[in-house]
KELUM-90683 format. One record per residue (C-alpha): residue number from 1; x, y, z. Coordinates in Angstrom, 1 decimal, always signed. Each point is the difference from the previous one (the first is absolute). Layout:
N
+-----+--------+--------+--------+
|   k |      X |      Y |      Z |
+-----+--------+--------+--------+
| NUM |      X |      Y |      Z |
...
+-----+--------+--------+--------+
***
This chain:
345
+-----+--------+--------+--------+
|   k |      X |      Y |      Z |
+-----+--------+--------+--------+
|   1 |   -9.8 |  -29.5 |   -5.6 |
|   2 |   +3.8 |   +0.1 |   -0.1 |
|   3 |   +1.6 |   +3.2 |   +1.1 |
|   4 |   +3.6 |   -0.8 |   -0.9 |
|   5 |   +2.2 |   +0.6 |   -3.1 |
|   6 |   +2.1 |   +2.9 |   -1.3 |
|   7 |   -0.7 |   +2.4 |   -2.8 |
|   8 |   +1.7 |   +3.1 |   -1.4 |
|   9 |   -1.5 |   +3.4 |   -0.6 |
|  10 |   +0.2 |   +3.6 |   +1.2 |
|  11 |   -2.3 |   +0.7 |   +2.9 |
|  12 |   -0.8 |   +3.7 |   +0.6 |
|  13 |   +3.1 |   +1.0 |   -2.0 |
|  14 |   +2.3 |   -2.2 |   +2.1 |
|  15 |   +1.6 |   -3.1 |   -1.6 |
|  16 |   -1.0 |   -3.3 |   +1.7 |
|  17 |   +2.3 |   -2.9 |   -0.5 |
|  18 |   -2.4 |   -2.7 |   +1.4 |
|  19 |   -3.7 |   +0.7 |   +0.4 |
|  20 |   -1.5 |   -2.2 |   +2.7 |
|  21 |   -3.3 |   -1.8 |   -0.5 |
|  22 |   -1.5 |   +2.1 |   +2.8 |
|  23 |   +0.8 |   +3.2 |   -1.9 |
|  24 |   -1.4 |   -1.5 |   -3.2 |
|  25 |   -3.3 |   -0.7 |   +1.8 |
|  26 |   +0.0 |   +3.5 |   +1.4 |
|  27 |   +0.6 |   +1.6 |   -3.4 |
|  28 |   -2.8 |   -2.2 |   -1.5 |
|  29 |   -2.5 |   +1.0 |   +2.7 |
|  30 |   +0.7 |   +3.7 |   -0.6 |
|  31 |   -0.9 |   -0.5 |   -3.6 |
|  32 |   -3.4 |   -1.4 |   +0.8 |
|  33 |   -3.2 |   +1.5 |   +1.3 |
|  34 |   -0.8 |   -0.7 |   +3.7 |
|  35 |   -2.5 |   -2.8 |   -0.7 |
|  36 |   +2.3 |   -2.0 |   -2.2 |
|  37 |   +3.0 |   +0.6 |   +2.3 |
|  38 |   -2.1 |   -1.1 |   +3.0 |
|  39 |   -0.9 |   -3.3 |   -1.8 |
|  40 |   +3.7 |   -0.6 |   -0.8 |
|  41 |   +1.2 |   +0.8 |   +3.5 |
|  42 |   -2.4 |   -2.6 |   +1.5 |
|  43 |   +2.2 |   -2.7 |   -1.6 |
|  44 |   +2.9 |   +1.0 |   +2.3 |
|  45 |   +0.4 |   -1.1 |   +3.6 |
|  46 |   +0.1 |   +2.6 |   +2.9 |
|  47 |   +3.9 |   +0.3 |   +0.0 |
|  48 |   +0.1 |   +0.5 |   -3.7 |
|  49 |   -2.7 |   +2.7 |   +0.2 |
|  50 |   +2.0 |   +1.9 |   +2.6 |
|  51 |   +3.2 |   -0.3 |   -2.1 |
|  52 |   -1.9 |   +1.3 |   -3.1 |
|  53 |   -1.6 |   +2.8 |   +2.0 |
|  54 |   +3.5 |   +1.1 |   +1.2 |
|  55 |   +1.1 |   +0.2 |   -3.7 |
|  56 |   -3.0 |   +2.0 |   -1.0 |
|  57 |   +0.6 |   +2.5 |   +2.8 |
|  58 |   +3.6 |   +0.5 |   -1.2 |
|  59 |   -0.8 |   +0.4 |   -3.7 |
|  60 |   -2.4 |   +3.0 |   +0.3 |
|  61 |   -0.2 |   +0.3 |   -3.8 |
|  62 |   +0.8 |   -1.9 |   -3.2 |
|  63 |   -0.1 |   +0.8 |   -3.7 |
|  64 |   -1.9 |   -2.2 |   -2.3 |
|  65 |   +2.9 |   -1.1 |   -2.2 |
|  66 |   +1.7 |   -1.5 |   +3.0 |
|  67 |   -3.1 |   -2.1 |   +0.6 |
|  68 |   +0.2 |   -1.3 |   -3.5 |
|  69 |   +3.4 |   -1.4 |   +0.6 |
|  70 |   -1.1 |   -1.9 |   +3.1 |
|  71 |   -2.5 |   -2.2 |   -1.9 |
|  72 |   -1.0 |   +0.3 |   -3.6 |
|  73 |   -3.4 |   -1.6 |   +0.6 |
|  74 |   -1.2 |   +3.1 |   +1.8 |
|  75 |   +1.3 |   +2.5 |   -2.7 |
|  76 |   -3.6 |   +0.8 |   -0.9 |
|  77 |   -1.0 |   +0.8 |   +3.5 |
|  78 |   +3.1 |   +2.0 |   +0.5 |
|  79 |   -0.6 |   +2.0 |   -3.2 |
|  80 |   -3.4 |   +1.1 |   +1.4 |
|  81 |   +1.8 |   +1.6 |   +2.9 |
|  82 |   +2.7 |   +1.8 |   -2.0 |
|  83 |   +1.7 |   +2.8 |   +1.9 |
|  84 |   +0.5 |   -0.2 |   +3.7 |
|  85 |   -1.5 |   -2.7 |   +2.2 |
|  86 |   -0.3 |   +0.9 |   +3.7 |
|  87 |   +0.5 |   -2.3 |   +2.9 |
|  88 |   +0.5 |   +1.2 |   +3.6 |
|  89 |   -1.7 |   -0.5 |   +3.3 |
|  90 |   -3.6 |   +0.7 |   -1.1 |
|  91 |   +0.3 |   -2.5 |   -2.9 |
|  92 |   +1.5 |   -2.7 |   +2.3 |
|  93 |   -2.8 |   +0.4 |   +2.6 |
|  94 |   -2.8 |   -0.1 |   -2.6 |
|  95 |   +1.5 |   -3.0 |   -1.7 |
|  96 |   +0.5 |   -1.9 |   +3.3 |
|  97 |   -3.5 |   +0.8 |   +1.3 |
|  98 |   -1.6 |   -1.1 |   -3.3 |
|  99 |   +1.9 |   -3.3 |   -0.1 |
| 100 |   +0.4 |   -0.9 |   +3.7 |
| 101 |   -2.7 |   +1.9 |   +1.8 |
| 102 |   +0.5 |   +2.7 |   +2.7 |
| 103 |   +1.3 |   -2.4 |   +2.6 |
| 104 |   +2.5 |   -1.8 |   -2.3 |
| 105 |   +1.1 |   +3.3 |   -1.5 |
| 106 |   +0.6 |   +1.5 |   +3.5 |
| 107 |   +2.2 |   -3.1 |   +0.8 |
| 108 |   +2.1 |   +0.4 |   -3.1 |
| 109 |   +0.3 |   +3.8 |   +0.4 |
| 110 |   +1.3 |   -0.5 |   +3.6 |
| 111 |   +2.7 |   -2.2 |   -1.4 |
| 112 |   +0.6 |   +2.5 |   -2.8 |
| 113 |   +0.5 |   +2.8 |   +2.5 |
| 114 |   +2.8 |   -1.9 |   +1.6 |
| 115 |   +1.9 |   +0.1 |   -3.3 |
| 116 |   +0.0 |   +3.8 |   +0.1 |
| 117 |   +2.6 |   -0.2 |   +2.7 |
| 118 |   +3.5 |   +0.7 |   -1.3 |
| 119 |   -1.4 |   +1.5 |   -3.2 |
| 120 |   +3.1 |   +2.2 |   -0.2 |
| 121 |   +2.0 |   -3.1 |   -0.9 |
| 122 |   -1.9 |   -0.4 |   -3.3 |
| 123 |   +2.4 |   +2.0 |   -2.2 |
| 124 |   +3.1 |   -2.1 |   +1.0 |
| 125 |   +1.1 |   -3.1 |   -1.8 |
| 126 |   +0.6 |   -3.3 |   +1.7 |
| 127 |   +3.8 |   +0.3 |   +0.3 |
| 128 |   -0.3 |   +3.4 |   +1.6 |
| 129 |   -2.6 |   -1.3 |   +2.5 |
| 130 |   +2.2 |   -2.9 |   +0.8 |
| 131 |   +2.8 |   +2.4 |   +0.8 |
| 132 |   -2.3 |   +2.1 |   +2.2 |
| 133 |   -1.2 |   -3.1 |   +2.0 |
| 134 |   +3.3 |   -1.9 |   +0.1 |
| 135 |   +1.1 |   +1.3 |   +3.4 |
| 136 |   -3.4 |   +0.1 |   +1.6 |
| 137 |   -1.1 |   -2.5 |   +2.7 |
| 138 |   -1.7 |   -3.1 |   -1.5 |
| 139 |   -3.3 |   +0.9 |   +1.7 |
| 140 |   +0.1 |   +3.5 |   -1.5 |
| 141 |   +0.5 |   -1.6 |   -3.5 |
| 142 |   -2.8 |   -2.4 |   +0.6 |
| 143 |   -2.3 |   +2.9 |   +1.0 |
| 144 |   +0.9 |   +1.9 |   -3.2 |
| 145 |   -0.5 |   -3.1 |   -2.3 |
| 146 |   -3.3 |   -0.8 |   +1.7 |
| 147 |   -1.3 |   +3.5 |   -1.0 |
| 148 |   +1.1 |   -0.1 |   -3.7 |
| 149 |   -1.8 |   -1.5 |   -2.9 |
| 150 |   +0.6 |   -3.8 |   -0.1 |
| 151 |   +1.9 |   +0.0 |   -3.3 |
| 152 |   +2.3 |   +2.8 |   +1.0 |
| 153 |   +0.6 |   -1.5 |   +3.4 |
| 154 |   +0.9 |   -3.4 |   -1.6 |
| 155 |   +2.6 |   +1.7 |   -2.3 |
| 156 |   +1.6 |   +1.7 |   +3.0 |
| 157 |   -0.1 |   -3.2 |   +2.0 |
| 158 |   +1.8 |   -1.8 |   -2.8 |
| 159 |   +2.9 |   +2.4 |   +0.4 |
| 160 |   +1.0 |   -1.3 |   +3.4 |
| 161 |   +2.0 |   -3.2 |   +0.6 |
| 162 |   -1.9 |   -3.3 |   +0.5 |
| 163 |   +0.4 |   -0.2 |   +3.8 |
| 164 |   -1.1 |   +3.6 |   +0.5 |
| 165 |   -2.9 |   -0.5 |   -2.3 |
| 166 |   -1.2 |   -2.9 |   +2.2 |
| 167 |   +0.2 |   +2.2 |   +3.1 |
| 168 |   -1.9 |   +2.8 |   -1.6 |
| 169 |   -2.6 |   -2.4 |   -1.3 |
| 170 |   -0.6 |   -1.4 |   +3.5 |
| 171 |   -0.2 |   +3.5 |   +1.4 |
| 172 |   -2.6 |   +1.1 |   -2.6 |
| 173 |   -2.0 |   -3.2 |   +0.4 |
| 174 |   -0.3 |   +0.4 |   +3.8 |
| 175 |   -0.7 |   +3.8 |   -0.1 |
| 176 |   -3.6 |   +0.2 |   +1.0 |
| 177 |   -0.2 |   +3.7 |   +0.6 |
| 178 |   +2.6 |   +2.8 |   -0.2 |
| 179 |   +0.1 |   +2.7 |   +2.7 |
| 180 |   -1.1 |   +3.2 |   -1.8 |
| 181 |   +2.4 |   +2.1 |   +2.0 |
| 182 |   +2.9 |   -2.3 |   -0.9 |
| 183 |   -0.9 |   +0.1 |   -3.6 |
| 184 |   -0.3 |   +3.8 |   +0.1 |
| 185 |   +3.5 |   +0.2 |   +1.4 |
| 186 |   +1.4 |   -2.4 |   -2.7 |
| 187 |   -1.8 |   +1.9 |   -2.7 |
| 188 |   +1.4 |   +3.4 |   +1.2 |
| 189 |   +3.5 |   -1.2 |   +0.2 |
| 190 |   +0.0 |   -1.7 |   -3.4 |
| 191 |   -1.7 |   +3.0 |   -1.6 |
| 192 |   +2.9 |   +2.2 |   +1.2 |
| 193 |   +2.5 |   -2.4 |   -1.7 |
| 194 |   -2.2 |   -0.1 |   -3.1 |
| 195 |   +0.0 |   +3.8 |   -0.2 |
| 196 |   +3.8 |   +0.0 |   +0.4 |
| 197 |   +0.4 |   -2.5 |   -2.9 |
| 198 |   -2.3 |   +1.9 |   -2.2 |
| 199 |   +1.9 |   +3.3 |   +0.7 |
| 200 |   +3.3 |   -1.8 |   -0.8 |
| 201 |   -1.3 |   -1.3 |   -3.3 |
| 202 |   -1.4 |   +3.4 |   -0.9 |
| 203 |   +3.5 |   +1.5 |   +0.5 |
| 204 |   +1.4 |   -2.8 |   -2.2 |
| 205 |   +2.3 |   -1.1 |   +2.9 |
| 206 |   +2.4 |   +2.6 |   -1.2 |
| 207 |   +0.6 |   +3.5 |   +1.2 |
| 208 |   +1.3 |   +2.0 |   +2.9 |
| 209 |   -3.1 |   +0.3 |   +2.1 |
| 210 |   +1.2 |   -2.6 |   +2.6 |
| 211 |   +3.4 |   +1.7 |   +0.1 |
| 212 |   -1.5 |   +3.4 |   +0.4 |
| 213 |   -2.2 |   -1.2 |   +2.9 |
| 214 |   +3.0 |   -1.7 |   +1.6 |
| 215 |   +1.9 |   +3.3 |   -0.2 |
| 216 |   -2.8 |   +2.2 |   +1.3 |
| 217 |   -0.6 |   -2.3 |   +3.0 |
| 218 |   +3.5 |   +0.9 |   +1.1 |
| 219 |   -0.2 |   +3.7 |   -0.9 |
| 220 |   -1.1 |   +2.9 |   +2.2 |
| 221 |   -3.4 |   +1.6 |   -0.4 |
| 222 |   +1.3 |   +3.0 |   -2.0 |
| 223 |   +1.5 |   -2.3 |   -2.6 |
| 224 |   -3.1 |   -2.1 |   -0.2 |
| 225 |   -2.2 |   +3.1 |   -0.5 |
| 226 |   +2.3 |   +1.4 |   -2.8 |
| 227 |   +0.1 |   -3.3 |   -1.9 |
| 228 |   -3.8 |   -0.5 |   +0.3 |
| 229 |   -0.7 |   +3.5 |   -1.1 |
| 230 |   +2.0 |   -0.5 |   -3.2 |
| 231 |   -1.6 |   -3.4 |   -0.6 |
| 232 |   -3.4 |   +1.5 |   +0.5 |
| 233 |   +0.5 |   +2.3 |   -3.0 |
| 234 |   +1.3 |   -2.9 |   -2.2 |
| 235 |   -2.4 |   -2.8 |   +1.0 |
| 236 |   -2.6 |   +0.6 |   +2.7 |
| 237 |   -1.1 |   -3.6 |   +0.1 |
| 238 |   +3.5 |   -1.2 |   +0.6 |
| 239 |   +0.5 |   +2.6 |   +2.7 |
| 240 |   -3.1 |   -1.4 |   +1.8 |
| 241 |   +1.3 |   -3.5 |   -0.3 |
| 242 |   +3.3 |   +1.0 |   +1.5 |
| 243 |   -1.7 |   +1.7 |   +2.9 |
| 244 |   -2.1 |   -3.1 |   +0.7 |
| 245 |   +3.0 |   -2.2 |   +0.0 |
| 246 |   +2.2 |   +2.2 |   +2.1 |
| 247 |   -2.1 |   -0.7 |   +3.0 |
| 248 |   -2.4 |   -3.0 |   +0.2 |
| 249 |   -2.5 |   -0.8 |   +2.7 |
| 250 |   +2.2 |   -2.7 |   +1.5 |
| 251 |   +2.7 |   +2.7 |   +0.5 |
| 252 |   -2.0 |   +1.2 |   +3.0 |
| 253 |   +2.3 |   -2.2 |   +2.0 |
| 254 |   +2.9 |   +2.3 |   -0.8 |
| 255 |   -1.7 |   +3.0 |   +1.6 |
| 256 |   +0.7 |   +1.0 |   +3.6 |
| 257 |   -2.9 |   -0.4 |   +2.5 |
| 258 |   -0.7 |   +3.7 |   +0.1 |
| 259 |   -0.5 |   +0.1 |   -3.8 |
| 260 |   -2.4 |   -3.0 |   +0.2 |
| 261 |   -2.0 |   +1.6 |   +2.7 |
| 262 |   -0.3 |   +3.2 |   -2.0 |
| 263 |   -1.2 |   -2.0 |   -3.0 |
| 264 |   -2.6 |   -2.0 |   +2.0 |
| 265 |   -1.6 |   +3.3 |   +1.1 |
| 266 |   -0.9 |   +0.7 |   -3.6 |
| 267 |   -1.1 |   -3.5 |   -1.1 |
| 268 |   -3.5 |   -1.4 |   +0.8 |
| 269 |   -0.3 |   -3.5 |   +1.4 |
| 270 |   -1.8 |   -1.7 |   -2.9 |
| 271 |   +2.4 |   +1.0 |   -2.8 |
| 272 |   +2.9 |   -0.9 |   +2.3 |
| 273 |   -1.5 |   -3.4 |   +0.7 |
| 274 |   -0.4 |   -0.6 |   -3.7 |
| 275 |   +3.6 |   +1.0 |   -0.7 |
| 276 |   +1.3 |   -2.4 |   +2.7 |
| 277 |   -1.8 |   -3.0 |   -1.6 |
| 278 |   +2.7 |   -2.5 |   -1.2 |
| 279 |   +3.0 |   +2.0 |   +1.3 |
| 280 |   +2.8 |   -1.6 |   +1.9 |
| 281 |   -0.4 |   -0.2 |   +3.8 |
| 282 |   +2.9 |   +2.4 |   +0.5 |
| 283 |   -1.9 |   +2.7 |   -1.9 |
| 284 |   -3.2 |   -0.6 |   +2.0 |
| 285 |   +2.0 |   +0.0 |   +3.3 |
| 286 |   +1.6 |   +3.4 |   -1.0 |
| 287 |   -3.4 |   +1.5 |   -0.2 |
| 288 |   -1.6 |   -1.7 |   +3.0 |
| 289 |   +2.9 |   +0.8 |   +2.3 |
| 290 |   -0.5 |   +3.7 |   -0.7 |
| 291 |   -3.6 |   +0.1 |   +1.0 |
| 292 |   -1.8 |   +0.0 |   +3.3 |
| 293 |   -1.2 |   -3.5 |   +1.2 |
| 294 |   -3.6 |   +0.9 |   -0.7 |
| 295 |   +0.8 |   +1.4 |   -3.5 |
| 296 |   +2.1 |   -3.1 |   -0.8 |
| 297 |   -2.9 |   -2.3 |   +1.1 |
| 298 |   -2.4 |   +1.9 |   -2.2 |
| 299 |   +2.3 |   -0.2 |   -2.9 |
| 300 |   +0.5 |   -3.8 |   +0.4 |
| 301 |   -3.7 |   -0.4 |   +0.3 |
| 302 |   -0.6 |   +2.0 |   -3.2 |
| 303 |   +2.5 |   -2.2 |   -1.9 |
| 304 |   -1.7 |   -3.1 |   +1.2 |
| 305 |   -3.4 |   +1.3 |   -1.1 |
| 306 |   +1.1 |   +0.9 |   -3.5 |
| 307 |   -1.7 |   -2.1 |   -2.7 |
| 308 |   +0.1 |   -0.1 |   -3.8 |
| 309 |   +2.9 |   +2.4 |   -0.2 |
| 310 |   +1.5 |   +0.1 |   -3.5 |
| 311 |   +3.7 |   +0.2 |   -0.6 |
| 312 |   -0.6 |   +3.3 |   -1.8 |
| 313 |   -1.6 |   +1.4 |   +3.2 |
| 314 |   +3.1 |   -1.0 |   +2.0 |
| 315 |   +2.3 |   +1.6 |   -2.6 |
| 316 |   -2.0 |   +3.3 |   +0.0 |
| 317 |   -0.1 |   +0.3 |   +3.8 |
| 318 |   +3.8 |   -0.6 |   +0.2 |
| 319 |   +0.6 |   +2.6 |   -2.8 |
| 320 |   -2.1 |   +2.6 |   +2.0 |
| 321 |   +2.0 |   -0.6 |   +3.1 |
| 322 |   +3.3 |   +0.3 |   -1.8 |
| 323 |   -1.2 |   +3.3 |   -1.5 |
| 324 |   -0.8 |   +1.2 |   +3.6 |
| 325 |   +3.6 |   -1.0 |   +1.1 |
| 326 |   +1.5 |   +1.9 |   -2.9 |
| 327 |   -2.1 |   +3.1 |   +0.8 |
| 328 |   +1.2 |   -0.2 |   +3.6 |
| 329 |   +3.6 |   -0.2 |   -1.3 |
| 330 |   -0.5 |   +3.0 |   -2.3 |
| 331 |   -1.4 |   +2.1 |   +2.9 |
| 332 |   +3.1 |   -0.9 |   +2.0 |
| 333 |   -2.0 |   -1.8 |   +2.7 |
| 334 |   +1.7 |   -3.3 |   -0.5 |
| 335 |   +3.3 |   -1.2 |   -1.5 |
| 336 |   +0.4 |   -3.0 |   -2.2 |
| 337 |   +3.4 |   -1.7 |   +0.3 |
| 338 |   +1.5 |   -0.3 |   -3.4 |
| 339 |   +3.2 |   -1.6 |   +1.0 |
| 340 |   +2.1 |   +3.0 |   -1.1 |
| 341 |   +2.1 |   -0.2 |   +3.2 |
| 342 |   +1.4 |   -3.4 |   -1.2 |
| 343 |   +1.8 |   +1.7 |   -2.9 |
| 344 |   +2.4 |   +1.6 |   +2.5 |
| 345 |   +1.3 |   -3.5 |   +1.1 |
+-----+--------+--------+--------+
***
């Protein structure tokens, strides 16, 4: 069964310029009952089944008129299921077990689980992803591409020059197994960049938020409080965003040793370990150098033992620690250097 060829329709309300054969098959399967879908999926090889399963997992739901546009021959079947047709994890598992048996289904699901990595990249188009990956190390790019759906990875790969594509292809082909900790670190770093890009788009790339933050970082505490108080009344969400960007987790390196030691007394080992996943060595050293040898050893061991930590977990732990830092500043226990002294030069 061929799984290539473009089409044109709106899928889940979003325009699709070229619908791949894999997605066509997935749409068709979702319009059928499990028995018929199972008989159809048996005609595919194992790699194709994995690719279709990944599409089904992403779709979640599909309206019947969209099914009609994929293939007219199944209009009658689609009409019987007018309304909303549901996919999702349970449907995928039932379909795979019916068509491949429990062992075969488990094998496909294992490969499908790998595609859930870097799910936060899904909303971005290929040019944006190319921009995000352009300055990354080739091995990092290879890891990311290896975890994306094949069609999407191929489109991104095509955006690099020929020599670089060859290098990436070799790296992907010889990549037997990725270190989970290394993948976690890559995922956490890229998710931060993705969040920044999404926030920038939401602001329309225009406005004075960056300028305001630049000003406040060089203002005294009294000025910052006054501005944030006014902003809080006008736009509480924007005030929260400004607070978050005024001091980030990586800015710990700008604190003096006494401030870091005060902070560490209020932070437990595990959330600190999670927050340090994927950070630059200079940030990790700043923390470790302000701990006793035993505490530092325990923290390093905790970091090494972390498994299956999501980028969102890292982000949340870092945000909690930043809130603790700002609380210490508000109480007068520590001072954050805002660079105000430089204005006198």
